[in-house]
Phi, psi and omega in degrees: 000316179299319179296321179295321179298315179298317181296317179296319179298317179296321179297320179296317179298314180297318180297317181296320178296317178296317182294322180298325179291322181281335185234072184273014191290335187226060172290139181282116178288159189297333182248011178061019175274155170255133182247126186237127175252116174273106188257121183205200175223170183300139175061041178244015183088012185288332178293319175297313180298322176302318179290331176302326177269320183302320184282353179286135186293348180262005192245132164262118187240143173222138184261115171052058175300334180292348174306323182295321179294311182296325180290324181283325185248037191288352180277359178244186181257173184303318181302327181288345183265349193304309186292321179296319179295315181299316182293324176295316179299317180301314182295317180294321175303327181268014178062030176252105183261006178297331179297335181290338185297337178290343185244359184252160175296161185302316177263103185230160176209192180301329182290353175278346181278139183300124175052037186299327185289353176275004176259113178302324182298330180275354176252006186235160176299146004273358182292318183205139183282001190299308191243116175304147186294344179268001182245160178278144183268160175239117189292333178293314177295322181295319179306322183280321191265338192241011189290347184268359182300134179281164176296330176296321176295325177296315178300316181298318178297314181305320183292349184263003182250151180279337183232131172249120185240127177240137176255129182224141175241014188241028170247130183245007177198164180269336189302324180290347177269354184304317179300329178288321179293335181262358182286120182294346179271359179237140172245083193266130173240140181245122173251117186257107182265124177239163180212152177308122183298336176292322176288324177300315180299315180300317181292322180294325181295331180291337182222047188300322184295337181289344187251005185301313181294315179295323179302318181297321179291316180301320182272012176057037177062020178291150177276102185245135176306140186308318182290346183261345187304309186299324181284322180290324175297314180297322178298318177296321178295315179299316179299322180294320178297322177296312181301314183295311183294317180295319179296322184280330188258315189284306180221069182288143171296157185305323183286353180262343184298131179079004183247003185234136177219123176265137179230132175267135180304321183294323176295321179293325179292323182283326183220069186300317182294317181295314182293320182286324172304316180297319178293317177302315181297322180300325182256000177084035176253152178267133173278108179274160176299321180297317179293320179300318179295318179298315180299316180298313184295322185283343180255358182236038176278196181251131175078182184250008178085182182241160181307323181290348178264012189306324185253013181257148175262095180235168181290121178225169170272105188299323180294318177297320178299317184291337182259357190300327181300332187291335179252347187254333180270134173294147184298331178300321177288318180302316180299318180292319178300317179297328179291316185279342183239021187304309184294318180295319180297320178295316182294319187270352172096036176247126182276148177281158167246144186249005178196165177295322179298315179295322179301319188269358175275095186291348177281350176272118182279123182258012182250123176289124185299143169245169182299122182289156177242125184273124180260142174209158180275064175255163174306132191243355182291132184225147177263343181241094183306140181292131179278150177243000000 
């Protein structure tokens, strides 16, 4: 009998070890926080998605901390930045902002952080008394009232939230994130936001001067003819989306299974509540009535906005925004974009257009359908995030 008990115990240990290898989706991080990386590229709707998380009362959000690395090391190319960016991201996920001091001026505060006022958590207690945690923040008011918060105050605020969410556009592959996915102190989920490259190009053209420095890093400081820069940058972005998606979906390492979710901007524009509910569920956040109303209002405005609003989160008609390229881009550009991004468009579910007439016929759907997600106002808090 004693021998049987020992044998059963050994079998249980072996089974648990085997099961842990097959199901790495929910290791308990040391501080029980969930860490979310919003992985995207410039002008793909990532600022809006960032606010979808930033305005949630359970979220500490920061927008593009890797901007500091790229700005400091801008004379080199993206591959040279990978490890520095990854290490910075790891520290910020753990609410350790001392790593930022290598990239900030000697006299620094919260206002030294890139786009800091777009984080509701940095405009709310304990970081700043301006905005109660149950209310939506206003970044203009925050810029005036909260700019003196110290990095220590930022760290203290970070520690009071259940979810730390970072938005990044400066990762071009998943492999450099593997150490974070395997870190027992992190419970990392990756939401990969993609967008039709034709729409990305139209949006980038509205604010082209803002991307000059980043373009040089993306192109590894190569000497590229001026007329070719936008297409070669877009080609690198398309290739990166392919690499990331293929690595995560086709043959993911065990520690990546259940931790990756791809979202198309166009699906989010057509069904914002359903898609965002699904993302919240994936990371273990509750969809509140207040958040649902905010999401609906900001995606059901009138028109597609103006060029000067490119980086602002204002009420727009999300479907019109997603379709704007079809009436605003000349077909010659569309044809070239389709050439440099052909494989990525096929993989991600974007149909080609073969003429200017086809491009401008808005009744032709250019999105390959994906499995729809049904949204309802049911209790949404979940302990087991939905796998994608």
